[in-house]
Backbone as JSON, one array per atom type, in Angstrom:
{
  "sequence": "MRVEPRPDVTYQVVAREPLVAVLPSDHRLAAGSVVTPLDLASESIIGFSDVPHVLRAVVDDYLRDKGIDITPSHRIDNFAMGISLVASTRGIALLPAYVEPLLPWSVVSRPLDGEPPTIELAVGYRRDNPSPVLATFLSRINMLIEAGPAGVRRSG",
  "N": [[0.85, -1.19, 0.0], [0.22, 2.38, -0.31], [1.94, 4.88, 1.57], [-0.06, 6.59, 3.56], [-1.08, 9.13, 5.6], [-2.43, 8.05, 8.56], [-3.83, 7.9, 11.73], [-3.97, 5.5, 13.2], [-2.5, 3.54, 11.92], [0.57, 1.84, 11.36], [3.47, 2.01, 9.41], [5.74, 0.15, 7.39], [8.13, 0.73, 5.17], [8.7, -0.96, 2.16], [9.63, -0.78, -0.38], [10.65, 1.5, -2.96], [9.09, 2.72, -5.53], [9.63, 3.6, -8.95], [8.07, 6.16, -10.94], [6.6, 5.98, -14.16], [6.22, 7.0, -17.57], [3.19, 6.56, -19.07], [1.75, 5.7, -22.07], [0.03, 5.83, -25.31], [0.7, 3.11, -27.5], [1.35, 3.8, -30.09], [2.06, 6.38, -29.97], [4.04, 9.35, -30.61], [6.11, 9.79, -28.73], [6.52, 7.18, -27.85], [8.34, 6.02, -29.47], [10.86, 6.68, -28.59], [13.46, 6.01, -26.07], [13.27, 7.01, -23.58], [11.23, 9.37, -21.71], [11.31, 12.87, -21.55], [10.95, 15.45, -19.01], [10.35, 17.92, -20.33], [9.21, 16.94, -22.68], [6.67, 16.31, -21.78], [5.39, 18.77, -21.41], [3.95, 19.74, -23.6], [1.98, 17.91, -23.99], [-1.17, 16.13, -23.62], [-2.02, 15.59, -20.41], [-2.89, 13.14, -18.1], [-4.0, 13.37, -14.93], [-3.96, 12.91, -11.35], [-6.81, 12.53, -9.13], [-8.0, 13.84, -6.02], [-8.26, 11.59, -4.49], [-6.14, 9.5, -4.61], [-4.17, 10.91, -2.96], [-1.46, 11.01, -2.21], [-0.01, 10.07, -4.46], [-0.79, 12.06, -6.22], [0.44, 14.27, -5.14], [3.1, 13.58, -5.42], [3.47, 13.48, -8.23], [2.65, 16.09, -8.95], [4.58, 17.62, -7.52], [6.95, 16.75, -8.82], [6.59, 17.66, -11.5], [6.37, 20.44, -11.02], [8.96, 20.87, -9.84], [10.5, 20.48, -12.1], [9.84, 22.64, -13.58], [7.58, 22.53, -15.11], [4.36, 23.43, -16.04], [1.31, 22.22, -15.84], [-2.11, 21.58, -16.7], [-4.09, 19.07, -15.93], [-5.86, 17.05, -18.38], [-7.7, 15.16, -17.68], [-8.66, 13.58, -14.59], [-7.7, 10.97, -12.46], [-8.78, 8.19, -10.33], [-7.76, 5.72, -9.95], [-5.5, 3.13, -11.16], [-6.49, 1.47, -13.2], [-8.42, 3.04, -14.33], [-6.71, 5.08, -15.25], [-5.09, 3.76, -17.15], [-7.02, 3.04, -19.0], [-7.95, 5.59, -19.8], [-5.63, 6.62, -20.99], [-5.51, 4.9, -23.23], [-7.92, 5.55, -24.5], [-8.1, 8.38, -24.73], [-5.6, 9.13, -25.65], [-3.85, 10.38, -24.12], [-1.22, 11.07, -21.7], [-0.05, 9.43, -18.83], [1.48, 9.54, -15.6], [2.58, 6.88, -13.86], [3.06, 4.42, -11.27], [5.68, 2.04, -11.79], [4.95, -0.56, -11.25], [2.59, -1.07, -12.58], [3.08, -1.85, -15.12], [3.0, -4.67, -15.92], [0.25, -4.84, -16.35], [-0.49, -3.49, -18.59], [-2.3, -3.12, -21.63], [-1.89, -4.19, -25.13], [-2.09, -1.84, -26.59], [-1.0, 0.17, -25.1], [1.97, 1.58, -23.7], [4.86, 1.78, -21.68], [7.38, 4.16, -20.69], [10.51, 4.95, -19.27], [11.14, 7.78, -17.21], [13.34, 10.45, -18.02], [16.41, 10.97, -16.44], [16.44, 11.44, -12.81], [13.77, 9.68, -11.63], [10.52, 10.49, -10.23], [9.38, 8.83, -7.26], [7.31, 6.47, -5.56], [6.48, 5.42, -2.32], [6.14, 2.05, -1.3], [4.43, 0.15, 1.02], [4.04, -1.92, 3.93], [1.22, -1.92, 5.9], [-0.02, -1.71, 9.16], [-1.85, -2.27, 12.26], [-0.48, -1.39, 15.24], [-1.43, -2.25, 17.67], [-2.56, -4.78, 17.15], [-2.9, -8.07, 18.09], [-2.33, -10.39, 16.69], [-0.81, -13.47, 16.13], [0.07, -14.3, 13.64], [0.53, -11.85, 12.24], [2.69, -10.96, 13.88], [4.63, -12.82, 13.25], [4.93, -12.36, 10.54], [5.79, -9.63, 10.57], [8.23, -10.06, 11.91], [9.72, -11.1, 9.92], [9.92, -9.21, 8.04], [12.17, -7.84, 7.06], [13.39, -9.72, 5.38], [11.55, -9.71, 3.26], [11.88, -7.11, 2.32], [14.56, -7.16, 1.44], [14.32, -9.07, -0.6], [12.62, -7.83, -2.35], [9.69, -6.54, -3.99], [7.56, -8.86, -5.62], [7.65, -9.11, -9.13], [8.07, -6.44, -9.49], [9.92, -3.87, -10.93], [13.05, -3.01, -9.87], [14.62, 0.0, -9.01], [17.91, 1.41, -9.53]],
  "CA": [[-0.02, 0.01, 0.0], [0.98, 3.61, -0.24], [2.03, 5.47, 2.92], [-1.01, 7.66, 3.64], [-1.23, 9.42, 7.0], [-3.59, 7.59, 9.31], [-3.33, 7.85, 13.07], [-4.03, 4.08, 13.73], [-1.73, 2.66, 11.04], [1.98, 1.93, 11.4], [3.91, 1.62, 8.11], [7.12, -0.25, 7.18], [8.41, 0.87, 3.72], [9.4, -2.12, 1.65], [10.16, -0.48, -1.7], [10.34, 2.77, -3.53], [8.83, 2.4, -6.94], [9.68, 4.76, -9.8], [6.94, 6.43, -11.8], [6.96, 5.94, -15.55], [5.23, 7.62, -18.48], [2.34, 5.53, -19.68], [1.26, 6.4, -23.24], [-0.42, 4.99, -26.35], [1.82, 2.46, -28.08], [1.68, 4.44, -31.39], [2.34, 7.82, -29.75], [5.33, 9.72, -31.15], [7.1, 9.57, -27.64], [6.78, 5.77, -27.63], [9.49, 5.59, -30.32], [12.04, 6.9, -27.79], [13.7, 5.04, -24.96], [12.85, 7.76, -22.35], [10.42, 10.63, -21.85], [11.82, 13.91, -20.68], [9.95, 16.32, -18.49], [9.95, 18.87, -21.38], [8.25, 16.22, -23.6], [5.33, 16.34, -21.17], [4.78, 20.09, -21.37], [3.07, 19.98, -24.75], [1.05, 16.79, -24.1], [-2.37, 16.0, -22.78], [-1.64, 14.8, -19.29], [-3.88, 12.61, -17.22], [-3.49, 13.53, -13.55], [-4.63, 12.23, -10.25], [-7.77, 13.24, -8.32], [-7.59, 13.93, -4.61], [-8.35, 10.27, -3.78], [-4.8, 8.99, -4.32], [-3.5, 12.22, -2.76], [0.0, 10.83, -2.19], [0.43, 10.01, -5.85], [-1.0, 13.37, -6.84], [1.5, 15.15, -4.61], [4.39, 13.15, -5.99], [3.46, 13.93, -9.63], [2.63, 17.56, -8.98], [5.92, 18.12, -7.06], [7.93, 16.42, -9.82], [6.41, 18.57, -12.57], [6.73, 21.75, -10.5], [10.38, 20.96, -9.69], [11.05, 20.52, -13.43], [9.41, 23.84, -14.25], [6.47, 22.25, -16.06], [3.07, 23.81, -15.57], [0.33, 21.42, -16.61], [-3.41, 21.37, -16.18], [-4.52, 17.75, -16.47], [-7.03, 16.96, -19.21], [-8.61, 14.33, -16.92], [-8.12, 13.15, -13.28], [-8.07, 9.56, -12.21], [-8.78, 7.71, -8.96], [-7.08, 4.43, -9.82], [-4.66, 2.76, -12.26], [-7.33, 0.89, -14.32], [-9.0, 4.27, -14.97], [-5.64, 5.75, -15.96], [-4.71, 3.0, -18.35], [-8.17, 3.21, -19.89], [-7.94, 6.97, -20.36], [-4.49, 6.65, -21.94], [-5.88, 4.24, -24.49], [-9.1, 6.16, -25.14], [-7.89, 9.79, -25.05], [-4.35, 9.31, -26.21], [-3.08, 11.26, -23.21], [-0.07, 10.4, -21.02], [-0.16, 9.41, -17.34], [2.67, 9.1, -14.83], [2.06, 5.83, -13.02], [4.13, 3.55, -10.74], [6.14, 1.02, -12.76], [4.36, -1.85, -11.03], [1.43, -1.25, -13.42], [3.54, -2.29, -16.44], [2.44, -5.96, -16.36], [-1.22, -4.7, -16.57], [-0.78, -2.69, -19.77], [-2.69, -3.83, -22.86], [-0.97, -4.0, -26.27], [-2.25, -0.53, -27.12], [-0.46, 1.11, -24.18], [3.3, 1.2, -23.37], [5.55, 2.72, -20.7], [8.75, 4.61, -20.91], [11.06, 5.59, -18.1], [11.37, 9.26, -17.24], [14.75, 10.75, -18.13], [16.98, 11.5, -15.11], [15.96, 10.82, -11.57], [12.3, 9.74, -11.65], [9.83, 10.53, -8.93], [9.07, 7.51, -6.73], [6.28, 6.31, -4.55], [6.83, 4.39, -1.37], [5.21, 0.95, -1.12], [4.65, -0.19, 2.41], [3.15, -2.81, 4.67], [0.62, -1.14, 6.94], [-0.64, -2.6, 10.16], [-2.14, -1.7, 13.49], [0.48, -1.76, 16.28], [-2.13, -2.94, 18.75], [-3.07, -6.06, 16.68], [-2.21, -9.08, 18.82], [-2.27, -11.6, 15.85], [0.57, -14.18, 15.98], [0.43, -14.28, 12.17], [1.11, -10.58, 12.03], [3.93, -10.88, 14.58], [5.55, -13.66, 12.48], [5.12, -11.58, 9.3], [6.64, -8.5, 10.91], [9.56, -10.48, 12.29], [10.47, -11.44, 8.73], [9.78, -8.12, 7.06], [13.48, -7.48, 6.4], [13.6, -10.65, 4.27], [10.71, -9.21, 2.21], [12.48, -5.93, 1.84], [15.74, -7.58, 0.75], [13.87, -9.81, -1.82], [11.94, -6.86, -3.25], [8.33, -6.96, -4.4], [7.49, -9.79, -6.84], [7.18, -8.57, -10.33], [8.29, -5.02, -9.54], [11.27, -3.53, -11.36], [13.74, -2.23, -8.79], [15.55, 1.0, -9.52], [19.23, 1.5, -8.92]],
  "C": [[0.9, 1.2, -0.02], [0.91, 4.14, 1.2], [1.1, 6.74, 2.92], [-1.3, 7.91, 5.15], [-2.51, 8.99, 7.6], [-3.07, 7.35, 10.72], [-3.18, 6.43, 13.66], [-3.23, 3.08, 12.9], [-0.19, 2.89, 11.18], [2.49, 1.39, 10.05], [5.4, 1.17, 8.21], [7.35, -0.15, 5.62], [9.18, -0.33, 3.25], [10.06, -1.87, 0.3], [9.89, 0.94, -2.0], [10.29, 2.52, -5.08], [8.86, 3.67, -7.85], [8.42, 4.98, -10.59], [7.5, 6.42, -13.24], [5.87, 6.62, -16.36], [4.47, 6.53, -19.15], [1.59, 6.27, -20.82], [0.81, 5.38, -24.28], [0.8, 4.34, -27.11], [2.26, 3.07, -29.4], [1.96, 5.92, -31.19], [3.75, 8.11, -30.21], [6.46, 9.55, -30.03], [7.39, 8.1, -27.41], [7.95, 5.28, -28.45], [10.79, 5.81, -29.58], [12.27, 5.98, -26.65], [13.38, 5.7, -23.65], [11.91, 8.91, -22.7], [11.03, 11.68, -20.94], [10.71, 14.75, -20.12], [9.43, 17.32, -19.52], [8.99, 18.25, -22.39], [6.81, 16.34, -23.12], [4.62, 17.66, -21.28], [3.81, 20.37, -22.49], [2.05, 18.84, -24.96], [-0.17, 16.93, -23.27], [-2.05, 15.05, -21.63], [-2.84, 14.38, -18.45], [-3.36, 12.62, -15.81], [-4.31, 12.75, -12.56], [-5.7, 13.16, -9.57], [-7.21, 13.37, -6.94], [-7.65, 12.6, -3.9], [-6.95, 9.63, -3.6], [-3.89, 10.21, -4.05], [-2.03, 12.12, -2.65], [0.6, 10.82, -3.56], [0.3, 11.38, -6.48], [0.06, 14.31, -6.4], [2.82, 14.84, -5.23], [4.52, 13.69, -7.46], [3.49, 15.45, -9.71], [3.96, 18.18, -8.54], [6.97, 17.92, -8.15], [7.8, 17.4, -11.0], [6.8, 20.0, -12.17], [8.27, 21.93, -10.41], [11.08, 21.05, -11.05], [10.55, 21.77, -14.24], [8.31, 23.65, -15.26], [5.12, 22.55, -15.39], [2.0, 23.19, -16.38], [-1.03, 21.42, -15.87], [-3.92, 20.07, -16.8], [-5.8, 17.82, -17.32], [-8.1, 16.16, -18.51], [-7.88, 14.02, -15.57], [-8.63, 11.77, -12.97], [-8.0, 9.24, -10.69], [-7.97, 6.45, -8.79], [-6.31, 4.12, -11.09], [-5.47, 2.27, -13.45], [-7.93, 2.08, -15.02], [-7.92, 5.01, -15.8], [-5.26, 5.11, -17.22], [-5.76, 3.1, -19.4], [-8.23, 4.53, -20.56], [-6.77, 7.17, -21.33], [-4.86, 6.07, -23.26], [-6.93, 4.98, -25.17], [-8.86, 7.68, -25.52], [-6.55, 10.14, -25.67], [-3.48, 10.3, -25.37], [-1.96, 10.44, -22.6], [-0.32, 10.52, -19.48], [1.14, 8.97, -16.75], [2.15, 8.13, -13.78], [3.2, 5.01, -12.44], [4.43, 2.39, -11.71], [5.46, -0.31, -12.45], [3.05, -2.08, -11.8], [1.82, -1.84, -14.8], [3.02, -3.74, -16.84], [0.89, -5.89, -16.73], [-1.52, -4.02, -17.89], [-1.25, -3.58, -20.95], [-1.71, -3.53, -24.01], [-0.99, -2.54, -26.77], [-1.63, 0.61, -26.2], [0.97, 0.66, -23.75], [3.76, 2.11, -22.26], [6.92, 3.05, -21.08], [9.25, 5.21, -19.63], [11.2, 7.1, -18.29], [12.91, 9.5, -17.25], [15.24, 11.37, -16.77], [16.45, 10.74, -13.94], [14.47, 10.91, -11.53], [11.69, 9.92, -10.3], [9.49, 9.04, -8.53], [7.95, 7.58, -5.78], [6.68, 5.2, -3.65], [5.74, 3.35, -1.29], [5.52, 0.42, 0.25], [3.67, -1.31, 2.89], [2.51, -1.9, 5.78], [-0.1, -2.04, 7.9], [-0.99, -1.79, 11.4], [-1.2, -2.24, 14.56], [-0.18, -2.55, 17.34], [-2.78, -4.3, 18.29], [-2.23, -7.19, 17.3], [-2.0, -10.39, 17.96], [-0.85, -12.16, 15.82], [1.03, -14.22, 14.53], [1.08, -12.97, 11.8], [2.49, -10.47, 12.69], [4.99, -11.65, 13.82], [5.95, -12.85, 11.16], [6.13, -10.42, 9.56], [8.09, -8.89, 11.29], [10.48, -10.84, 11.09], [10.34, -10.35, 7.62], [11.07, -7.75, 6.36], [13.83, -8.46, 5.24], [12.78, -10.18, 3.02], [11.35, -8.02, 1.55], [13.73, -6.25, 0.99], [15.34, -8.29, -0.62], [13.25, -8.87, -2.82], [10.6, -7.42, -3.63], [8.38, -7.85, -5.65], [6.98, -9.0, -7.99], [7.43, -7.09, -10.48], [9.8, -4.8, -9.93], [11.87, -2.62, -10.3], [14.68, -1.24, -9.5], [16.89, 0.94, -8.82], [20.09, 0.41, -9.21]]
}
């Protein structure tokens, strides 16, 4: 899960996932090996709504830091909606790389040039949960972190 401030949840970050540009497979930028921030300035960008507010902040901060001022053409609440809008509107979305296995043939991803923005993936739990299963899981969390999330491309 994403680390979202909740008073009753404790988080242990297990990975930092880079965001990638997700675009139509026949888009002119799909021919390149990377997408630069300046490439995004003239494109129709699909942004996030306030629901995934952590992702919205990561993308907004990235674009602002790169000097790119964009008003999204659409706003999404989830990845399926984002992938669908990329395919149907021919826009570009910045999504975590872990969505790459979900992309249909009509949509591709490209890494962002330079240091990409990242989203933290974490295990969230209630500290007051007495479950022995949770205790065993948490005692082995470092093994999970070292192994990395299954199917997720690790940066670095």
